[in-house]
Each structure stands twice: as C-alpha cells, then as structure tokens.
N, C-alpha and C positions, 0 to 999 in steps of 0.2 A: 393534632395532626402531624404525622410524620414528614420531616423534610425530604425530599426527593434528592437523590444521589445520582449525580452526572458522571460518566466515565469518558476520558479522551484517550484514544489509541494513537500514538505518535509512530508505532511502527510494530512489525510483526517479525520476530527472531525465529531462525530455525533451532537456536540454542535453547536449552531447557530453562525454565522460568527462574530457577533457583539461582543459576549461575550468570545470567544475562541481564535481569532487570531487579530493581528495587522499587518500592513503593511510597510515595509522598502523598500521605493522606491530608486533607482538608475536611472541614466541616460540610461542605457542599460537593467536593469533587475529589474523586480519586484519579492521580495521573500516572500512568506507566511510562517511564523513562528509560530508553535503551542505553546500555552501557558499552556498546561497541566502539571501536575507535572512529573518531570523527572523519578519518581518511575514507571511511566505508560509505559514509553518506547516510542520510535519513530518508527512509522510504515513508510516504504518507499514503494513507489509503482514504478513499471515499465510497460510499455507498448509494445506490439509487434503487428506486423501486422498479420491478421488472413489470414491463407494459406487456398485457396480455395479448395473445395473437387475435386475429380477427374471427376466429371460430371456437367453438366450444365442444369438447366431446360429449359433454352431458345433454347439449341442446340435440346433438345427432342422435344421441340415446332416446332421447324424448322423442323426437320425430319418428324414429324406426319403431319405439313402443306404440306409438300413436296409430301407425299403419297396421301393426300387428293386431292392436285392440279393435280396430275398426273391421278387420277380415274376421276376426274371432266373433264380433257381435252380428255380423252379417251372417256367418255360418250358425250361430244360435238362432237367428231369426228363422232360418230355413229347417232347422231341426225342430222348431216350436211349431212351426206350420205344418210339418210332417205328422207330429204327435196330435195336433188338434184335428187333422183331417181324418187321421185312424180312428179318433174316438167318434167323429161324426159319421164315420162309414161303418164301423163295427162296435161301437159301444166300448165300455171299460171292461167288459168280462175277460176273464184269463184265457179264454179261446181266441181272442182277437190277437193274431199271431203279428200281424201289421204294427199294431200299437207296441206289442212286447220288443219287437225290432227297432221301434223307433226311439223307444225309451233306453234300450241297450245302446244304441248309437250316441245318443244324448249325453249318458254316462261316459262314454268312452271318450267323448270329445270335452269332458270336464264341465260340463253344462251344470250349473248350480241346481240343487234338488228343489228350491223354491220355483225356480223357473219352469221345471219339468210339471210341477204340480199346477202351476199356472196355466200352462199350455193345455194341460188334461181338461182343466176347467172351461177353458176358453173354447174346446171341442164340444162341450156340454151347455155352452152359452152362459157360463157363469163366471165370476171371478173367484180368486182364491179365498175370498171369505164367504163366497156362496151367494153373493149379490148377482142378479141377473145382468148382465153386459147390454149396452146400448152401443148401437152403430154410430160412428161419426166419420164424414167424408170432408177433407179439406182439399181446395182446389187452388193452384198457384201457377204461375209460370217462372220456370227456373232458369240456370245458366243456358245462354244460347237461344232464347227464347222457346224453350223445351216446356210443354204443358204437362202438368203433374196432376194426379188425383190420388190421395193418400187415404186409404180406408183403415179406420180404427175400430177396435172394440173396447169399451171402457166402462167400468163403474163409476167414474168421475169425469163426466163430460168436459167440465170447466179447466179440471187439472190438465187433462191430454190436449185440449185446445192451446192451452198456454205452454204446454212442452214442445209441442211441434211447432207453433208458430215462433217460439224463442230460436229454434233451429233455422227455420227459414229466414228469420230477420238477420241472423249472423251471416247467411250466405247470400244477402242481398237479393231475396227471392220475393217477387211481388205475388200477394195473396189476391186472387181475382177468378172469376169463373172459368173454368175451362171443360166441363161436362160436355159442352155441345160439341167438342171436337173428338168425342168418342161415342161409342154404342155399347150398350149392355148387351153381352151375349153369354150363352153357356159354353164352357169350354172342358173338353174331355181329353186329357193326356194320357197317352197310351205308350206303353215302352215297345218300340219297333221289335217285330220278330219274336215277341214274346209268346209262349206256347206254340211256336213254329208256325204261327199265323203271318202270312204275307200282307203287304199292303193293300193289294188287290182284293185279298179275302175280307180284311177289315173295311175297305171302301163299299164292298158290294154288300156286306152285311149292315152297316150304319145307313146306307142309303134306303134301305128298306124300313127302317124305323122311323115312325113320324117324329117330326120335330128336329131332325137333322138337316143341317143347311150347309155344311160343307165338311170336306175331309182332305186333309192334305199331310204330307211328308215334312218332317223337321230334320234337317240332316245333324244339327246339334241342339238338343234342349237344355232346360235349365240345369241338368247334371252333366252336361257334356255328351249325352248319349242320345241316339237317334230315336225320335218320337213319332207318333202318328197323332195328329191334332184333330179332334172332330169339334166343329161349332155348330150349336145348337140354339134353338129359341129358349130364353131364359127358365120359361115354365117347364120344358120339356128335358132339362138337364139330367135329372135324376133317373127318369125313365129310359133314357137313350143310354146313360152309363149302365144301368142294371140290366137292359135287354141285350146289349152288345157282349157283355160279361157272360151272360147265360147261353149265348148262342156260340160263344168262341171260347170254350173251356181252356183254361191256362193263360188266358190272355191277362197281362198285368195293367191295372189301370193305375197311374201314378197319382193324379189327383183329378178331381172334377169340381167346377164350381162356377157361379157367375161372376164375371169380370168385365172390367171396363176395356174394351178393344178400340185401339184409335182409328179413325177414319182414313182410309187410304190417302185421299187427298188432301190431308192436313198433316202428315208425317213430315218430320223435320230431319234433315242430314245434319249430323253432329260435327263440328269441326274438331278434329281428334287433337290439334296441337292447341287450341284455345280453350275449348269447351268441355272435351271429355273428362278431364282430370277433375275439374271443378263438380261435374255432374255426378261423378262417382264418389266423390267426397261426401256431396250432399246425402245422397242416397244410403251411404254407409251409415252416416250419423242418424237418419230416419229410422232405418232398420234397426238400429240399436234400441230404439224406443220400444218397450215391452207392448203397449197397446197397439202399434201398428200392425195390421196384418198384412197389407199388400201395398205396393207402390206402382202405379201405372203411368207410363209416360207415352208421348207420340214421337220419340225418337227412333229414327230408323237403325236397325242392328248393324 
C-alpha cells in the first residue's frame, strides 16, 4: 500500500517558485517554506467548503421540462383522438382526407410513429398488436371535490387499471362511484360558420332530425374556435351527425360521440387559487396515458 502524502502550505508568494521557495521533504509530508524577509510577515491560508444556495438551476430546468412534457403529452392525446375519430368516421382508405390531415399534423408535432399506429388501431377498435380493445371506466373524486369519469380502451385491463390508479393515488384522489353525477349523451361538435351556414340554419335543420335534444353555441370550443354543439339521444348520435351533414353541404363536423355530460345541478365551481393547478396537473398526467380516451369532470368552465 502506498503511503499518503500530505502537503502543508504556509504562504503563497507572487515571486516565482525557483527564487522564493525551497522544498523540505520528509517521508510523509512536503513543506513549502517562504524565504521572504521576516519583516514582511507570514500569510496563512485556510479553505472552507462552499455552501450551496437554497435553489438549484437543475431543479428549475427539471420543473420547466416537466411542464413542457405535460403540455406535449396533452397535445399528443388530442392528436391521437383526432386520428382515431377520422378512422371511425371514414376508415383507413387513402381517400380519407381527414385522416391524412390528422396524421400529417401528428408528424409535424413530432408524435412518435408507434403512437400514430396505435391511434389508427384504436379507431378500428384494435390495439397495435391487433388484439380487440376492451372499454374500461374509472370513477373518482379529485381535487376540490371535482367528480371524474375516465374512459379508457385497452387490451390489458389489469395493467391499465394499475397505471391509472397509480396516478390517482399520487395525487390523493379517492376512487369512488361518480357516474350518477353525469348523464350519457350524444354530442356532435360543429365548426361555427363552416360552409357558410349560420347558427340559426344549423339549429332549424338539427331540430327537424329525430333524436336531437338541444343545439347551442359555444363561444370557445376545445380548439379555441367557436363551435355549435348538438346534443342527442345516445342511440341517435350517428343518424343526427350524418343527416345534418347531408342537409348542409360544407358543414364541418369536428367530432361526434357518446360522452358523459355533468348534471347541471351537480357542477362545482373550481377555486382557481387552491384547486385549478392541482386539477390541471392531474388531468395532464392522465391524458399522457396512451389507453385513456377521454376524461370527464363536473367542474364549471
């Protein structure tokens, strides 16, 4: 074993090493002694460890990156839903322009190829491996007593339940029945003014179709654009969507499907200071789970 060598510095001189210092070596130590006149005194030096400040730049980078990743995951989720809807609406034929546009948008956003393939399969009711998907719903009470219904499609029910419940547990969410706070309704979302058709025109046309329950204007839809929302009986959703599009050429249907609509008398006002951030963080984490199709809440907009 080598004997460790310890060095002791008695001063630091500005003069060159050759002209101001000599070395006295021993077996275990080497001492540097200054040859400057005694009248100049001896300067001694000590060193202490530097104490880190109360924050870390890396922790800030990680925090910022997490927010960016959350936004990216939410964006991928919406793109996946658009691809799946396009497949359900028009199949995978090359003539399906909506599917083509959705895939191009996903590629432009940097969405992984395997996730695009999975989204197409979901539109066909199959997983990426070709196995039929099974619907799974999870009900819970989230931040601020907000009710949640999480709809999933999966080829492995147990795995999906574990993944979703793990996220809910980390956010102190209680898994409990909440479906009684909602009603199942068919919803047709239409881009306002598309094809040159006004709200009144869509309203009159939709009300003539059997199964239509309500028609309303939405100032800012999911994509930030004005929409027209047609509510239907669940069994009549496809009939209403098809007929209104046939009667009003050029009308653009954004999406249609059966959803959980919160009952008006059970909706909750969200405290923006205490609850909004926690709820948004939870929803972003859930949307990042590939098997999650939709998340419904009874929170007031």
